[in-house]
N, C-alpha and C positions, 0 to 999 in steps of 0.2 A: 128166650123170648120168640116167636115163633114170628115169622113171616105174615102173616094174618093180623094179629095182634101189633105188630109193628107200625103198619099201614093203617089201621083203624088212628091208631095215636098221632098217625101222621094228619089224617082228615079232620082230627079234633083239633088239630093243633089249626091245619089251613082255614077252620072257618073261625076260631080264634082270632087269627093273624087277617083275615078280611075284614073282619068288625071292629078291629082294631085304627087308633089315630095313629097315621104316620107323618113325620114330617116332610114336607117340601123341599128333599134333596134329589141330587144326582148318585141313584144306588147303581156304578157301573163302574169298570175297573178304568184304570188312567186311559187305558187303548180303547175304552168305549165300548167293554165286551158287557153286557147285562149279567147281573149275578143272580141267584136265588138269595131271598132271606133266611132260609136255615138249608144245611144240608145232613142228609142221615144215608142209613143203609141202602142201598140199592132196592127195587122192587123186586119179592118175593125173594129175599132173604133172611135166614133165622141168622138171628145176633145172642148168642148166651149172654143172660145178665145186662140187656137193654132196659130192663126198668130202671137200673140205675143210672142210667146215662139219660134217656127219656127225649120231651121235644122242650125247648123253652116255655116259659109260662104254665107249666105241669111239674105237678110232685114227681117227683120228688126236687125239682127246681135245680138239678145238677147244672142245666145248661142256660140258668138263668130266670128270673120274676116275670117276665113279659115276653108274649111270644115276636115280639116284633124286637127284639132286642135294643140298637142303639137307633133302628131303623127310627120307633117309635116315640125315642127322647134319649138324646145326649147326656155321660154322667155330667155331672156339675162339676164346674173348675171352684174350685176353692181354696185362699192360698190365705196360709196361716200366716196372720201378721200383727205386730204392736211393737213398740218403742217407746219409748221415751214419754211424754206426758198423752191425755186425750186427745188434746188437739192435733199432736204433730202424727200422732196414729190416725186421726180421721181423713187427715190428707191425703194421706196414704191408700187407706180406703176407699177414695173417692178416686186415685191413680188405678187401682186395681181393677175397679167398676167401668172405670172410662176405658179402659184397655180391655174389657171382653170379659171381666172375672162374671160369676153366675153366681156367689154368693162369699158371708166372707168372714170366717174363723178368726176366734181373737184369743193371740197369744201374752197370759197376762205376768208381769214380774215377777220376782221370788215372792215378795212380802206380803202380795195379793195373792199367790197361790197357800202360802200360810198362814194369810187371814191377820195380819199386822198392817197398821196405817204408815202410810211414807213417815212420821213424825215420831215412828217407835225406835227404841234405841237398835232393836236387832235388826232393822232396812237401813240402816248406815250403809253408803255404797252401792248399797242394789237396787234400789229404785231405778224405775224406765229402763233398767238395761239386759233383761231378758224378755223385755214382753211389756205392754203398757202398765201403767201405776192404777187401780181403781180405790178410791177410798171412799167413796160414795155416791147416792142415785145421784148427784150432779155431777160427776166426772163420767159415769154412764150415758149422761144426756149428752155431753159434750160428745163423748166419743162416736155417735150416731146422728151428730147433729146434720143435717141435708140429708139421713139416707132415709126412705121410707123403712119403716120396722114392720107394718104390714104387707111390706112389698119383698122383702131382701128377706133372703132366709141366713140364720147367721147360727155360726156353730160356734160354743166357750169350751175352750180346752182349761177346764179347773174341774178338779175335784172336792177336795178339804173344805174349803167355804163355797160351795158350788154353791148351794140353796139359797145363802146370804146376797151372794153377787147373782143369782138368776132373779130375786127380788128386785134388786136395782135396776135389770134388765129390762122388765117389768115397770116398775115406775116411769122408766125414760120413755119407754111406748106410751104411758096415761099423758104426761106429759107432750107428746106429741100429738095427744087422741086419737091413739089407734087402739081398738078393741081389742086388748089380748085374747081375747076368743080367736083373732084371726092369724095370731103371731105362727112362724115357722120356723124350726131350726131345730138345733142340738145342743143340748147341755152333758157337758161329761158325765161331771156325780160319781163314777166307777171308783168306791173307795176300795173295794179289793185291790182291785191291778198297784194303789198304792201299798197299801203293806207287802204284797209279791214283788213290787218293783221300784217302783218311782222314788216311795219312803214320802210323802205331803201329806200329810194328816193330821186333824187335830185333836182326834182323842181317840177312846178304843174302838174297835169295829160298832158296837153294839150301839151307841150313842149315835152314828154315822148311818146305820141303818133305819132306824126311826127317823131320822132327817131324810133320808130316801124314799121312804115308805111315805111320808107325809107330803113330798113332792108328787110321787105318781098320783096319788090323790087326787091332788090340788090340780092338775094337768088333765085325770078321765074326764074330771068331772065338766075345766071350762075351757081349757086349752088344747081340745082334740088335733092338730096336725103337731104338737109341738112334741119334740122327741127328749123326755126329761132323762134319760139315761141312754148314754152312749158307750159301751160297753169295750172297754180298748185293751187289745193286745199290742198295739205301737210300743207304749212301752216295756212290756213287759220281752219283744223281740228285742230293742234297743238295748236294755241290759244284758242280752248275751242268749236267749232262750233258742233253738232249734226252732224250725216253722212248724215242727208236731206239738212242740210243747204251747209255743205261743198260740195255737188253732185252740188246742186241748183246755188251756188252762183260761181263756177269754170263753168259750163256750160257757165251759163250765160254771164260771163267775155269773156268765148271761142268766142260765137254770137256776142260780141260786136268788139271780132278782126277779126271775117268776117266782120260785116259792115265794119270796117275800111278800111280792103285788096279790098272791092267792091267800096268804096271810091274813091281809089285810082286807079280805073278800071280795078283791076286786075279781070282775070276769075277764079269763084269759082271751078271751076273743078280743074286749076291750081296750086291756092296757096293753097286750102283747106286742100289737103293730107300736107303739110307741115308743118300743126297744129300737135301738140301733147299735150297730157295730162299729170298729174302728183299726185298720190292720195295717199292719207294715207289708211294703212290696221291697223287697230284698234283690238279690242279685240274680239269685239262681233263676231264670226265666221260666224255668217248665215248674222246677217246684212250688213255686208264688201261684202262677196258674190253678194248679191242681190243688194248693192250700184252700183258694179261694172257692173252689169247684165244689171241693169237699165240706166246707165252711155250711154251703146254702142247705147241703144233702144231709148233714148232720143236725142240723138245726131243724129242719122242716121235721122227720122222722123224729125228735126228742118229742116238740111241740105236739104233733099230733098223738104220739103212742104214749107220751108218759103224761101230757099234761092237757088231752080229752081239747085240744085245739081246733073247732072245726073249719073257723073262715079261712083260706087262702090268706090274707095279710097278716092274720096272727102266726103262721107256719113261714111265714117270708122273713130271710136275713137279709134287711139293709146295711149294709156297710159303707163307709168311708173309707177312702185311702188314703197313706201319706208315704209318698219314698222315703228309704233307708236314712237316715240321718249318720247312723252309727254307721254305712258304708261310705262315707263321703271324706277326703284326704285332706290335709291342709298341705300337702306337696304335691304341685302338679295341677291347681283347684279346678283348672278347665278341664281337666278330666272326668270332674262331677257331673257335667253337664251331658255325658255318655252316660254314665250311671245313671245316672237322676232319666234319661228318656228311656232306658230299658227299661227300668223298675216302674215307671210310669206305665209303658206299653203291655208288661206281666197285667199290671193291676185292670188295663180296657179291656184286657184278652181274657182275665178271669170275672170280667161281667161287675167292676166298683161302680157303685153309685154315684161316689163324686171322688173327690180325688184332687189332692195338694201334691207338685214338685215342689222339692225342695232348690234351692238358691246356691247358688257354686262358692260364694264364701261365707256358708255356715257351720263352717268347722272352724271357721276365723274371728267373726262377728255376726251381727244381725245383718240379714242382706240388706246392697245397697237395692237403692231404685231402680240400678241396671240390672244388677242379678236377677231380683224379682220380675222383672220384664223378662229376662231370659226364660225364668222356671216358667210364667204365665205362658209364653210361645209354645215351648215345649209341648205341654197340651195340646195348645190348639193347631200346631202343626200335625199331631197323633190325629187331632179330631177333625180337621177338614183337608188334609195332603195324604193318608195314608191308606185309605180306603178300609179301613178296620172297623169302622162304624157300619157296613155294608149287609155285615150276615154275623146273626145270632149265634155264638160259641164256635168260631169258625175251626178250634181245635177239638172239637168235641169228635169225639170214636177215632182220635187218636191211640196208638196202643200203647205209646209212652205214657202220654199224656193220661189217658185213662188207667193206667196202673199207678200210676205215681198218683191219681186223687183216691183208687183203693187204699193206695198203702199208709195216707197219710190220714185217712179215717178209720182206718183200724188200729195206728197208733195213738191216736187221737180217745176212742174208745177203751183203750186199755189204760191210758193216763185218767179218765171218767172212773174206771173204776177202782184204781190206786186211791182217789180222792173218796170215793164212796166208804171204801175200807175203813179208811181214815176217820169218817166221819161215826163210823157202828163202831167203834172204840173213843167215840168222846167221853167228857169227862163222867166218871160214875157209871158208863157203860149205855147214857143217854144220849139219844138222839137230839139236835137242835130242835126246839119245836116251830122253826121255821122251815126247815125242810132236812132232807137228807143230803144233797149238795151244800147247803149253807154250811152244815156240821162239819163237813168235811171238808172245805176252806176254812169254818175257823181252825180247826184242829190243824190243819196243815200248818197257817199262820201262825199259829203260837209255835206248834215246836221247830219252826224253820224252816220247812221242808223246803219248799218253793223256791225259795233264796240261794236253798244249799242247789239245789239240782240246776238253778238257770245257771248259779258259779259255776258247777263243774261242765256244762257243755261250754258257756265261756271260755274257761282256762281251754278246753281241747281244741275251739276255734285258735285258740291264740298260740297255742303250741305248733300247730299247723302253718300258722303264719309266719314263725318267728324260725321254721326249722325248712321255707319255703313250699311246704307242699303245699298250701294256701297262695295263691299268686297275688299279689295286689300292686296292681300297674302303677309307677312313681314312688311303690313304697319298697319292696323287696324283690322288684324285678323291673327293668327300663328305666333306671334312677335319673338318666340324665336331662336335661330342658332348659329351654330357651325362657321361659314361661317369666315374665317380670314379676315383681313385688304385686300384690293388688291392692286396691285403694278401697279400703273396707269402711264401713258406718260405724263412726265414735256417737256414744250419746254423753252429753256433757254432763257434767256434775252440777252443772246450773239448774239443768230439768227435775234432779233433785232439790233444792232450794229454792226453787219457786213452788214446786208440787205444796213443800212442807207451810211455802206461807200462805200459797191460799188453802190449803186445808185450816189453818189457823183462823183466817179471816172467815170461812164457813164455818167455824165452830162460833165464831163471834157472834155471829147473824142469827144463828138458829133457835127454835124456841126447846130451850132447853129441860121445860116442864114435858113437852109433849116427847122429845125425846125416853126420859125416861119414862114415861107412862105408856108408849112401845115396849121398850126394853123388859119391864116389868109385867104387862100380860104376856111376852113371848115365854119368861121363864115362868110363867104360872102356868100356861100351855104344856111348856117343856114336866113341871110337876106333875098339874093332873091328866096327861096322855093324852089331852086335847093335839089336833091337827096344828100346828104348830106356825103354817106357813102366809095366814092371813093377819096375825099377832106383829112377825116378822115384816109383813109388808108395810106395818102400821108403821112400825119404827123407822124404815129407810125412806118412806114418806117424808117423815119429820127431820132427816138427813143425819139419823142414826148412821157412825161409819163401819167398815167392814170389821175395823180392829174390836170395838167396842162391841158390837155384836160377837164378835168370836172369842173374845175376852169374857162376856158375861156366859156364854156359854161352857168355856174352861174349867170357867168358876163352878159351874155346875155341874159339871159330869167329869172333871178331871180332862188329865193329860194321859196320854199313853207313849209306853217305851218299848219296844220290841224285845225280846228276847234275843241274848249274843248266840249266835251258831259260828262255830268252827268248822 
């Protein structure tokens, strides 16, 4: 790009920056020196390929979605939390908000993630242990008691039973007197990553896609600010994927969900802004920054050129980041504070829209209050003390960062082509009616291709650790330590007994005829092809439980077992 074009871009950026709202903050260095809100090439200099870097707030958004960077709005501090019952988790949420957290992120226990009630035989010993137990709308009501859902953004990390859980969230908002139309937050709902990495599904892919499509329609029509899909690369990376695999598989999943929305007749410029993404921030500092920058660029290009998105918001890739749980070690756990800080800083320098920082004790148990506070303070120190919010994309133009960004982008595009090639070789040679990326993903799931690719990457990394080529402090180098044993949070089994007792009492008090009518309406919608959200909401309002809803759908659609691959 020649100097004249670069200068024209700088002027466009300046005009947008001047019009934008800025935070009331001190944007100087620690020494009191003024800094510019963005930096670029010196005036009069030609820069080959600068159109791929550009200016913040301008296509292809490599340098961020907004011309102001974090001068306009800092990222949302969102702490992932949940344990025991709804009342205990509500207390933790209040602590997080009072300590300066900007949003909530709900962690559910394993029975909830799998669509089972707390009194199901398969739930024994698991209730409340890796997250909060939610059996019905009454639990959701307690979970957010005293927390105004119309004012606090809420993220829920759940995919298989995401739709009935979201209905419980809507009913809890109704019981607070909150108009669902004003709700803001994110529901994960990303079923593809379950088949690819996390393995928490209820049925075969097709019925899940049916429910996701219904949810997209419902939110597009009546809950405009809420994001019904958070396409998750986090669990893919935690399973052992490389940075390029995490990026490619995640964005491919997102593109397939765009195909799903279009197949429902939705306007891409209306529903695409309701998609968000969830990435892992791992330990290779510069690689992670490059990954985030490449993600924005790839998504904008595909949305504009492949799907015809015309508005900026439909081309934007908004993403939440969580620091890498898999990077934490049980050995010398206080080292995890350092790891988390480095990972969090990479997410911030990569332009994340919201961020969760892991606690130092998460390899051993759910976070203690002290560990959760340190994790929260890590973000606040980065935000308030380091000066990284002063300049948009401060590493933009770095030869190393730009080369890494280009390389990860090229690797992701090559993986996209592999997925599309698989789709073109679908059953009987026919492409899936939703679209070519959907066809390739479904074929890759069926063949076990994604699982195999991730397993191979994880194996190569583990070999490096065991040989000592990949160094992990406290594990295969610098093992001596004076660290005392941590006191960790333990969830009492009394929580399970109390949850089961309360659930039994709730069932005894409810109107069984109303529950049955709601479930029957839901199944009638499932059979007719009608949107299932409203009948599911009626069942939830009558206190139908998560297990009852999911079992009814399992009976209707069957269960799913993946093909074994070795």
